[in-house]
C-alpha positions as a printed NumPy array, in Angstrom:
array([[159.954,  -9.762,  24.074],
       [160.3  ,  -6.396,  25.786],
       [157.181,  -4.28 ,  25.39 ],
       [159.044,  -1.432,  23.676],
       [160.329,  -3.775,  20.948],
       [156.876,  -5.261,  20.378],
       [155.473,  -1.736,  20.105],
       [158.202,  -0.739,  17.627],
       [157.427,  -3.776,  15.495],
       [153.688,  -3.033,  15.606],
       [154.359,   0.585,  14.555],
       [156.461,  -0.536,  11.613],
       [153.745,  -2.935,  10.449],
       [151.062,  -0.249,  10.936],
       [153.109,   2.175,   8.807],
       [152.632,  -0.139,   5.847],
       [156.366,  -0.592,   5.328],
       [156.129,  -4.243,   6.396],
       [153.419,  -6.863,   5.896],
       [153.686,  -8.5  ,   9.328],
       [155.958,  -8.778,  12.392],
       [157.973, -11.582,  10.787],
       [158.785,  -9.271,   7.885],
       [160.109,  -6.628,  10.314],
       [162.289,  -9.174,  12.12 ],
       [163.561, -10.701,   8.856],
       [164.509,  -7.245,   7.584],
       [166.375,  -6.48 ,  10.824],
       [168.256,  -9.78 ,  10.67 ],
       [169.194,  -9.256,   7.01 ],
       [170.523,  -5.815,   7.929],
       [172.496,  -7.255,  10.84 ],
       [174.032,  -9.937,   8.616],
       [175.274,  -7.322,   6.159],
       [176.846,  -5.406,   9.015],
       [178.42 ,  -8.203,  11.009],
       [179.825, -11.479,   9.616],
       [179.924, -12.863,  13.176],
       [176.141, -12.533,  13.352],
       [175.828, -14.28 ,   9.99 ],
       [177.933, -17.168,  11.276],
       [175.824, -17.385,  14.457],
       [172.594, -17.32 ,  12.43 ],
       [173.808, -20.136,  10.179],
       [175.39 , -22.343,  12.849],
       [173.052, -21.843,  15.819],
       [169.813, -20.116,  14.882],
       [168.995, -22.043,  11.704],
       [169.572, -25.485,  13.265],
       [167.433, -24.428,  16.238],
       [164.606, -23.284,  13.974],
       [164.821, -26.535,  12.021],
       [164.692, -28.529,  15.278],
       [161.664, -26.575,  16.491],
       [159.896, -27.085,  13.16 ],
       [160.66 , -30.802,  13.332],
       [160.078, -31.49 ,  17.047],
       [157.835, -28.618,  18.154],
       [158.667, -25.716,  20.419],
       [158.699, -27.742,  23.676],
       [159.244, -25.256,  26.491],
       [160.723, -22.511,  24.343],
       [159.459, -19.139,  25.555],
       [159.998, -15.701,  24.076],
       [161.729, -14.702,  27.318],
       [164.218, -17.531,  26.855],
       [164.853, -16.702,  23.202],
       [165.163, -12.944,  23.534],
       [166.984, -13.2  ,  26.861],
       [169.668, -15.274,  25.161],
       [169.868, -12.841,  22.27 ],
       [170.173,  -9.921,  24.67 ],
       [172.982, -11.636,  26.59 ],
       [174.914, -12.354,  23.396],
       [174.467,  -8.802,  22.159],
       [175.63 ,  -7.277,  25.432],
       [178.602,  -9.652,  25.635],
       [179.62 ,  -8.811,  22.076],
       [179.172,  -5.1  ,  22.725],
       [181.391,  -5.313,  25.823],
       [184.305,  -6.855,  23.917]])
């Protein structure tokens, strides 16, 4: 995760508005889903099955760079269209 995002998340938790980093991320995703049905579809068809697989099989070689790099690429590609 880029340092500036981690720092933003830490600031939001420190403000008392959120209980932990997961709460910040969940709130952001819920907001994104309300804004963009394409994101909701992606979360349901790709993210959820991936999370379920990781919970079942373990994270293997999944790194934060891999996860957030893929998210960044998708966001930039969507933004360009």
